[in-house]
N, C-alpha and C positions, 0 to 999 in steps of 0.2 A: 888710179887714185888709191892711196893707202891711210889707212888713218893710224895715227902714231899713238902709242898707248900713253896712257896717263903717268906723268911724274908722281913722284910721292909728294910733293907739294900740293897737286892738282888733286888726287886721292883724299889727302887731308881735307880740303878746302871741301870737296864734294861731301866727306863724311860730316862735317859741320853743318853744313847746308843742310843736309838730310835731317839731322837732329834738330836743326833749330825749327824747320818745317813740322816735323812731327810734333814738336814740343807744343808749338802754337796752334796746331789742330786739336792737342788735348787741352790746351786751356780755352780754347774758343767751343769745345765741346762741352768743357765743365759747365763754362758762363752760361752756355745757353740751356744746360740741364736745371742748373741752380736757378735763375731768372727767366726763362722763356716757357720752358715747358710747363705744360700744365695750366698757361693762361688762358682766360676765356673771355670772349668779348662778347656781351649781349647787344643784339641787333635789332632795333626795333623797325620790321619792315615796313610798315605802314609809314612811319618818320621817315624812313630812307627813302622810299617812293615818292612820297610827297616833296622831298628836297630835290630829288633828281629830277621829277616833271616840273618843279618851279624853275629851276636852273635852266633847263630845254627850252621853257617859255619865254624868258625874258631875254630881250635882245642883249647883245653884248654890248659892251660900251664903246661909243663912238658911232654906234649903228643908229639910225634914225627910223622911225616907223612911216613919218610921212615925208614926201619929196616935195622940195618948195624950191 
C-alpha cells in the first residue's frame, strides 16, 4: 500500500485550509481575550444551595404523591 504524493492543487488547498484554521483560532482567541477573560460571576452559596434543595424536593411534573 503506497501513499501518492500530494499534487500541487492539493498542497494549495491544504495550505489555504491551514491558514483558515490558524486565522479562526486567532480570532477566537482575540474575542475570548476581549470579552470573556477577566469576567467574574458572584454566586450566593446559600441561595444556590436553597435553590438546588428546593428542586430536588419538588416532585417532577406528572408525578403524583398520592396513589389513588
